[in-house]
C-alpha positions in Angstrom: 43.3 -52.2 -7.4 45.7 -49.6 -6.3 45.0 -47.7 -3.0 43.7 -44.1 -3.2 46.3 -41.5 -2.7 45.8 -39.8 0.6 44.5 -36.4 -0.8 42.1 -38.0 -3.2 40.9 -40.2 0.0 40.0 -37.1 2.0 38.2 -35.5 -1.0 35.9 -38.6 -1.3 35.2 -38.5 2.4 34.2 -34.9 2.4 32.2 -35.3 -0.7 30.3 -38.2 1.0 29.8 -36.3 4.3 28.3 -33.2 2.4 25.7 -35.5 0.9 24.3 -36.8 4.2 24.6 -33.3 6.0 20.9 -32.5 7.0 19.9 -29.5 4.8 18.9 -27.4 8.0 22.5 -27.4 9.0 24.0 -26.2 5.7 25.2 -22.8 5.2 22.8 -20.8 3.1 24.1 -20.4 -0.6 23.3 -16.6 -1.6 23.7 -17.6 -5.1 20.9 -19.9 -5.1 18.2 -18.3 -3.0 19.0 -14.5 -2.7 18.0 -13.8 -6.1 17.7 -10.2 -7.9 13.8 -10.5 -6.9 14.6 -11.3 -3.3 17.0 -8.4 -3.0 14.6 -6.1 -4.5 11.5 -7.1 -2.4 13.5 -6.7 0.8 14.6 -3.1 -0.4 11.3 -1.9 -1.9 8.6 -4.1 -0.2 8.5 -1.9 3.2 7.8 1.4 1.0 4.6 -0.4 -0.6 1.4 0.5 1.3 -2.1 -0.6 1.3 -4.7 2.2 0.7 -8.4 1.9 1.9 -11.0 4.5 1.3 -14.3 5.0 2.8 -17.1 6.6 0.5 -20.3 7.9 1.7 -23.2 6.9 -0.7 -26.7 7.5 -0.9 -29.2 4.8 -0.1 -32.0 4.0 -2.7 -35.1 5.5 -1.6 -37.9 3.3 -0.6 -40.2 2.2 -3.1 -43.7 0.7 -2.5 -44.8 -2.4 -4.6 -47.3 -0.4 -6.5 -44.8 1.8 -8.6 -47.0 5.1 -7.6 -44.9 8.1 -6.2 -48.0 9.0 -3.8 -47.9 5.4 -2.7 -44.2 5.6 -2.2 -44.6 8.7 0.0 -47.3 7.0 2.0 -45.4 3.9 2.7 -42.1 5.8 3.4 -43.8 8.1 6.0 -45.4 5.2 7.7 -43.5 2.0 7.2 -39.8 2.9 6.5 -37.6 2.6 9.6 -36.1 5.7 10.6 -32.5 5.5 9.5 -29.7 7.5 7.9 -30.2 7.7 4.1 -26.5 7.1 3.7 -23.9 4.2 4.0 -20.2 4.0 4.0 -18.7 1.9 1.3 -14.9 0.7 1.3 -12.4 0.2 -1.4 -9.0 -0.8 -1.4 -5.7 -0.3 -3.6 -2.0 0.0 -3.4 0.5 2.7 -3.4 4.2 3.4 -2.7 5.9 6.0 -0.4 8.0 8.0 -2.7 10.0 10.5 -0.3 11.0 11.4 3.2 8.1 13.9 3.2 5.8 10.7 3.7 4.0 11.4 0.3 2.4 8.4 -1.4 1.9 7.9 -5.1 -1.1 5.9 -6.3 -3.7 5.8 -8.9 -6.5 8.5 -9.0 -9.2 5.9 -9.5 -8.1 4.4 -6.2 -9.1 7.4 -4.0 -11.9 8.9 -6.4 -14.8 10.4 -4.3 -13.2 9.3 -1.0 -14.3 10.9 2.1 -11.6 9.3 4.3 -8.3 7.6 3.1 -6.1 5.6 5.4 -2.8 3.9 4.7 -1.4 0.7 6.1 2.5 0.1 5.8 3.9 -3.1 5.5 5.0 -3.2 9.1 1.3 -2.7 10.3 1.4 0.9 11.1 -1.7 2.5 9.9 -2.1 6.4 9.4 -4.7 8.7 8.1 -4.1 10.5 4.8 -5.0 13.6 3.0 -5.1 14.2 -0.6 -2.4 16.8 -2.1 -3.9 16.3 -5.7 -5.2 14.1 -8.4 -5.3 14.0 -12.0 -7.9 11.7 -13.7 -6.6 12.3 -17.0 -3.3 10.6 -16.1 -4.8 8.4 -13.3 -2.3 9.7 -10.8 -2.9 10.8 -7.3 -0.5 12.1 -4.5 -1.4 11.4 -0.6 0.4 12.9 2.4 0.5 10.9 5.5 -0.6 12.5 8.7 2.1 11.7 10.8 5.8 12.7 11.7 7.0 9.3 12.2 9.8 8.2 9.9 8.8 5.9 7.2 10.6 3.8 4.3 10.4 5.2 0.8 11.5 4.2 -2.7 12.9 6.9 -5.1 11.2 7.3 -8.5 13.6 6.1 -11.2 13.2 6.4 -15.0 11.3 4.4 -17.5 13.0 6.0 -20.7 15.7 3.0 -20.7 13.1 0.3 -20.1 13.9 -3.0 -22.3 11.1 -5.1 -23.8 11.9 -8.5 -22.4 13.7 -7.5 -19.2 12.3 -8.9 -15.8 10.1 -6.8 -13.9 8.4 -7.1 -10.3 5.1 -6.0 -9.1 4.3 -5.5 -5.7 0.9 -4.8 -4.3 -2.3 -5.8 -2.2 -4.3 -7.7 -4.8 -7.8 -8.6 -3.2 -6.6 -7.4 0.0 -3.5 -9.8 0.4 -1.1 -7.2 1.4 2.4 -7.1 -0.1 1.9 -9.6 -2.8 4.8 -10.1 -5.2 4.5 -11.1 -8.7 7.2 -11.4 -11.4 7.3 -11.4 -15.3 8.8 -9.5 -18.1 8.2 -6.1 -19.6 6.2 -7.1 -22.7 5.9 -3.8 -24.6 6.2 -0.1 -24.1 4.2 2.7 -25.5 1.0 0.8 -25.4 -2.4 2.5 -26.2 -5.7 1.4 -24.7 -9.1 2.6 -26.2 -12.0 2.4 -23.8 -15.5 3.6 -23.7 -14.4 6.8 -22.0 -11.5 7.6 -24.4 -8.0 6.6 -25.5 -5.0 6.2 -23.2 -1.6 6.2 -24.5 2.0 5.1 -23.6 1.4 2.5 -21.1 4.1 -0.3 -20.3 2.8 -3.6 -20.6 3.7 -6.5 -18.5 2.8 -10.2 -18.0 3.5 -10.1 -14.1 0.2 -10.8 -12.5 -1.7 -7.7 -11.7 -5.3 -8.2 -10.2 -7.9 -5.8 -8.5 -6.2 -4.4 -5.6 -2.8 -3.9 -7.3 -3.7 -0.4 -8.8 -1.3 2.1 -7.5 1.5 -0.3 -6.6 5.0 -0.2 -8.1 6.3 -1.9 -11.0 10.0 -2.4 -10.6 13.0 -3.5 -12.7 15.5 -6.2 -11.5 17.7 -3.4 -10.1 15.0 -2.3 -7.8 14.3 0.9 -9.7 10.8 2.1 -9.7 9.8 2.4 -13.5 6.0 2.4 -13.4 2.8 2.5 -11.5 0.3 -0.4 -12.0 -2.9 0.9 -13.0 -5.0 -1.6 -15.2 -5.6 -5.1 -16.3 -6.9 -6.2 -19.6 -10.5 -7.6 -19.2 -10.9 -11.3 -20.6 -7.0 -11.9 -20.8 -4.5 -13.3 -18.6 -1.1 -12.1 -18.3 -1.9 -8.5 -19.8 -1.4 -5.7 -17.4 -0.4 -2.0 -17.8 1.5 0.5 -15.8 2.0 4.2 -16.3 5.7 4.9 -17.0 7.3 6.7 -14.1 8.5 9.5 -16.3 5.1 10.4 -17.1 4.1 10.1 -13.4 7.0 12.1 -12.0 6.0 15.3 -13.9 2.4 15.0 -12.9 3.6 14.5 -9.3 5.7 17.6 -9.2 2.9 19.6 -10.7 0.4 18.2 -8.1 2.6 18.8 -5.1 3.4 22.4 -6.5 -0.2 23.4 -7.4 -2.6 20.6 -6.3 -4.0 20.3 -9.9 -3.0 19.7 -13.4 -3.7 23.2 -15.3 -5.0 22.5 -18.8 -2.7 23.6 -21.5 -3.0 25.3 -24.8 -1.1 24.7 -28.0 -3.2 26.8 -30.2 -4.5 24.5 -32.9 -7.4 22.1 -33.5 -7.3 18.8 -35.3 -10.0 16.7 -37.1 -10.0 13.1 -38.4 -8.5 12.4 -41.6 -11.3 11.2 -43.7 -11.0 9.9 -47.1 -12.6 13.2 -48.6 -10.0 15.1 -46.9 -7.2 12.9 -47.9 -8.3 13.3 -51.5 -8.7 17.0 -51.5 -5.4 17.7 -49.7 -3.6 14.9 -51.8 -2.3 13.1 -48.6 -0.8 9.7 -49.6 -2.6 6.7 -48.2 0.5 5.7 -45.9 0.3 8.9 -43.8 -1.8 8.4 -40.8 -2.8 11.0 -38.4 -4.9 14.0 -37.6 -5.3 17.0 -40.1 -5.0 20.5 -38.5 -7.9 22.6 -39.3 -7.1 25.7 -37.2 -4.0 27.6 -36.2 -4.4 30.7 -33.7 -2.4 33.4 -34.0 0.6 34.1 -31.8 0.4 30.6 -30.3 2.8 27.9 -29.8 1.6 26.1 -32.8 2.0 29.3 -35.0 5.5 29.9 -33.6 6.2 26.3 -34.4 5.2 26.8 -38.1 2.1 24.7 -38.2 -0.3 25.4 -40.8 -3.8 24.4 -41.6 -3.9 21.2 -43.7 -0.8 19.6 -42.0 -1.0 16.1 -40.5 0.0 15.3 -37.0 1.4 11.8 -37.1 3.0 11.8 -33.7 2.5 13.6 -30.3 5.0 13.3 -27.7 6.6 10.1 -29.0 3.0 8.5 -29.5 1.6 7.5 -32.8 -1.5 9.5 -33.9 -4.3 8.1 -35.8 -7.4 10.3 -34.8 -8.0 13.6 -33.6 -9.1 12.0 -30.3 -5.6 10.8 -30.0 -4.2 14.3 -30.1 -6.9 15.5 -27.5 -6.2 12.8 -25.2 -2.3 13.3 -25.5 -2.8 17.1 -24.9 -4.9 16.4 -21.7 -1.9 14.3 -20.3 0.6 17.2 -20.8 1.4 20.0 -18.4 2.2 23.5 -18.9 5.9 24.4 -19.5 6.4 20.9 -21.0 8.4 20.6 -24.5 6.1 18.7 -26.7 7.8 17.1 -29.8 5.3 16.5 -32.7 6.0 14.8 -35.9 3.9 16.5 -38.9 3.6 15.7 -42.5 3.5 19.0 -44.5 2.9 18.3 -48.3 5.2 16.6 -49.6 7.5 16.3 -46.6 7.6 15.1 -43.1 9.3 17.4 -40.4 9.6 17.5 -36.6 8.8 20.3 -34.5 8.7 21.1 -30.7 6.0 23.2 -29.0 6.1 24.6 -25.6 2.8 24.1 -23.6 1.2 27.3 -22.1 -1.6 27.3 -19.6 -5.1 27.8 -21.2 -6.1 31.5 -20.6 -9.5 32.7 -19.8 -9.9 34.0 -23.5 -9.2 30.6 -24.7 -11.8 29.3 -22.3 -14.5 31.5 -24.2 -13.0 30.4 -27.4 -13.5 26.6 -26.6 -17.4 27.3 -25.3 -18.0 29.2 -28.8 -16.1 26.5 -31.1 -17.2 23.4 -29.4 -20.9 24.2 -28.0 -21.5 27.3 -29.9 -22.4 29.5 -27.1 -21.1 32.7 -25.4 -21.3 32.4 -21.6 -21.7 35.2 -19.1 -22.1 35.0 -15.5 -25.2 36.5 -14.0 -25.7 38.3 -11.0 -26.0 35.1 -9.0 -22.7 33.8 -10.4 -24.6 31.1 -12.7 -23.5 30.9 -16.3 -26.2 32.2 -18.8 -26.2 31.9 -22.6 -25.4 35.4 -24.0 -25.3 34.2 -27.5 -25.8 31.3 -29.7 -23.7 30.6 -32.9 -25.6 29.8 -36.0 -25.7 26.2 -37.1 -23.7 25.2 -34.1 -24.7 22.2 -31.7 -26.3 24.5 -29.2 -28.5 26.0 -32.0 -29.5 22.6 -33.2 -30.2 21.6 -29.7 -32.6 24.8 -29.3 -30.6 26.5 -26.8 -31.5 30.3 -26.5 -30.4 33.4 -24.8 -30.8 33.6 -21.3 -30.8 29.8 -20.8 -28.6 28.7 -17.9 -25.9 26.2 -18.1 -25.6 24.4 -15.0 -23.3 21.1 -15.7 -21.4 19.5 -18.5 -20.9 15.9 -18.3 -21.8 15.6 -14.6 -19.3 18.3 -13.6 -21.3 21.2 -11.9 -20.1 24.6 -13.1 -19.8 26.3 -9.9 -16.7 28.5 -11.0 -14.5 29.3 -14.0 -12.0 26.7 -13.1 -14.7 24.0 -13.3 -16.1 25.3 -16.7 -12.5 25.3 -18.0 -11.8 21.5 -17.0 -15.3 20.6 -18.4 -14.8 22.3 -21.8 -11.1 21.1 -22.0 -12.6 17.4 -21.6 -14.8 18.0 -24.7 -12.2 18.5 -27.0 -12.5 15.7 -29.7 -15.7 14.5 -27.9 -18.5 13.2 -30.0 -21.2 14.4 -27.5 -21.8 16.2 -24.3 -24.5 15.8 -21.4 -25.8 19.0 -20.3 -28.1 20.3 -17.5 -29.7 23.4 -19.0 -32.2 25.5 -17.0 -35.0 27.6 -18.6 -37.2 29.6 -16.6 -38.1 27.4 -13.6 -37.5 24.1 -15.4 -34.2 22.0 -15.4 -33.5 19.8 -18.5 -30.9 17.0 -18.9 -30.0 16.8 -22.5 -27.5 15.3 -24.7 -26.0 17.3 -27.4 -23.9 15.9 -30.4 -20.8 17.7 -31.1 -19.5 16.5 -34.4 
């Protein structure tokens, strides 16, 4: 056997020494451990916050074992301990700091009805926060930290170029476990969810684990770009979570910062479901799915866009439409001044139009009350909404509403001013029924009124 050459011998010795060097003395290999995920978490993680809310809730009143209101009153007076009839409940969620002004982006449902909001940063600092504005239709809220301290923040990116199959990272506080990191891929874009309260459109879907407490936290791509706000999980399934695209969130955030609320929009057309009878009458092919326009108001965005009665809206703001409820849901998610692209089928051709959304004006509010409920409303001397007229064959007439009835609330929303009436009526567009509180004389009645 020939002796090894000196260079080869040195190589073999070095290789053997490398094998036996203890692991804790080796130099860290950045290509093996400092992955893209690690770098994203180091960069964005400090801007992810834990949001805790306090909600004051009414305690259930004392009940006697006899089921008699008089007995309840007796037992309450003599046996119930003297204590406040309210208690404080806490809930938790996530959020992300989005600018140097110490603003936090989160979900509306995380802070809904909160009496106090406080935010804990990843480094342990805790601050009270106040609500700048919230939009339940888009499930977006913006908070302001009550501090002048410098805090880390993550700029909002764009979700327009999101790629199905690309790796994504979710950071949040599931079950109170702060700054938990999960990874997965972007499973789908433009997802629609149908729930008991309506249809929600345009979600990003991911298999990165999202659990209770993750709501409001960021969804990031492998470059550390904020592309979505985690908002929901699919009940009964594992590996299916949803996030609001950051492009949608950003326009809502801008409106909330500027005005504190999202003003309902007006496009000037009404739509209804495309039934088999309408399909036959309008000679609409079976392959066409959408909502058929049944009314176009003069001098409206819809009229200026050339829409006509009998046209079928097949797509609204890039989302496919199947029902009138889809149109109304997407309309509620839009803001004034937004250019909204529509795809419309006008017998026998398909075409594209763009409508610029306008703010819903007071005259349009009156028209909504008349067309949806069938009532004309006027504020009386005490500022309460009073029925001035009832439309024949309307839902209100079928219910038995009369002139001088007082309309106090719609779907739990007290009608204390014109803005609340406007928002309540907008939410009724496309709804099947409404819950009303009506006062006649000295009596108040809770009634449900079918709208279709």
